[in-house]
C-alpha positions as CSV (number, residue, x, y, z in Angstrom):
1,M,113.8,10.5,311.7
2,L,116.1,7.9,310.2
3,S,114.8,4.6,308.8
4,E,116.6,1.3,309.0
5,T,118.1,-0.5,306.1
6,R,119.3,-4.0,305.7
7,Y,122.9,-2.6,306.1
8,E,123.9,-2.6,309.7
9,H,125.6,0.8,309.6
10,I,123.5,2.6,307.0
11,R,120.3,4.6,307.7
12,L,118.1,6.6,305.4
13,D,117.2,10.2,306.4
14,E,113.8,11.8,305.8
15,A,114.8,12.5,302.1
16,Q,115.8,8.8,301.7
17,V,119.5,9.8,301.5
18,P,121.7,7.0,302.8
19,L,123.9,8.1,305.8
20,I,126.5,6.2,307.8
21,A,124.8,5.5,311.1
22,D,125.6,7.7,314.1
23,T,127.4,10.2,311.8
24,R,126.5,13.0,309.4
25,V,128.5,11.4,306.6
26,K,126.5,10.6,303.5
27,V,127.4,7.3,301.8
28,I,127.9,9.2,298.6
29,E,130.6,11.3,300.1
30,L,132.6,8.2,301.1
31,V,132.0,6.6,297.7
32,L,133.2,9.8,296.0
33,D,136.5,9.5,297.9
34,H,136.7,5.9,296.9
35,L,136.1,6.6,293.2
36,A,137.9,9.8,292.8
37,Y,141.1,8.8,294.6
38,G,141.0,5.1,294.3
39,W,141.2,4.7,298.0
40,S,140.8,1.2,299.5
41,S,138.7,0.7,302.6
42,E,141.9,0.9,304.7
43,E,142.8,4.2,303.1
44,L,139.3,5.5,303.6
45,H,139.6,4.5,307.3
46,F,143.0,6.4,307.5
47,Q,141.4,9.5,305.9
48,H,138.2,9.2,308.0
49,P,139.4,7.8,311.4
50,H,136.1,8.6,313.0
51,L,134.5,5.9,310.9
52,T,134.9,2.2,311.8
53,M,135.8,-0.4,309.2
54,G,132.4,-1.8,309.6
55,Q,130.8,1.5,308.7
56,I,133.1,1.9,305.7
57,H,132.4,-1.6,304.4
58,S,128.6,-1.2,304.9
59,A,128.8,2.1,302.9
60,L,130.7,0.5,300.1
61,A,128.4,-2.5,300.1
62,Y,125.4,-0.2,299.9
63,Y,127.0,1.6,297.0
64,W,127.7,-1.6,295.0
65,D,124.1,-2.8,295.7
66,H,122.6,0.5,294.6
67,K,125.3,1.5,292.0
68,A,123.0,2.7,289.2
69,E,121.0,5.0,291.5
70,L,124.1,6.4,293.2
71,D,126.0,6.8,290.0
72,Q,123.0,8.9,288.7
73,D,123.3,11.0,291.8
74,I,127.0,11.5,291.2
75,A,126.3,12.5,287.6
76,R,123.7,15.0,288.7
77,R,126.1,16.5,291.2
78,L,128.9,16.8,288.5
79,Q,126.4,18.4,286.1
80,R,125.5,20.9,288.8
81,V,129.1,21.8,289.5
82,D,129.6,22.3,285.7
83,Q,126.6,24.6,285.6
84,L,127.9,26.6,288.6
85,Q,131.4,26.9,287.1
86,Q,130.0,28.2,283.8
87,S,127.8,30.8,285.6
88,V,130.7,32.3,287.4
89,P,132.9,34.6,285.4
90,S,136.4,33.3,285.1
91,A,139.2,35.5,286.2
92,T,142.9,34.5,286.0
93,L,144.9,34.6,289.2
94,I,146.9,37.6,287.9
95,E,143.7,39.5,287.2
96,R,142.3,38.7,290.7
97,L,145.6,39.8,292.3
98,K,145.7,43.0,290.3
99,A,142.1,43.7,291.4
100,R,143.3,43.4,295.0
101,R,146.5,45.3,294.2
102,L,148.6,42.4,295.4
103,S,150.6,41.8,292.2
């Protein structure tokens, strides 16, 4: 069950996660592409041709209007990635190849 927002192309799922309407794309995913790569709305459309420019602009508008909340979500996600990386033993490429007898 999706709930409406005041953004034409944005819906909230049951967990109140903003999604681009009629897709499975989370607003945060598009925002991360925008922030990480510096992609303009036109580049986002090129990279995600299944999204309309209206959907992209709605997602970016939603982000700017909810920036503090979504930035906190991004920070939590990055922290989780750091935790996962630290919990996995690091092996160099050469060590992994030797283990597979490929070097």
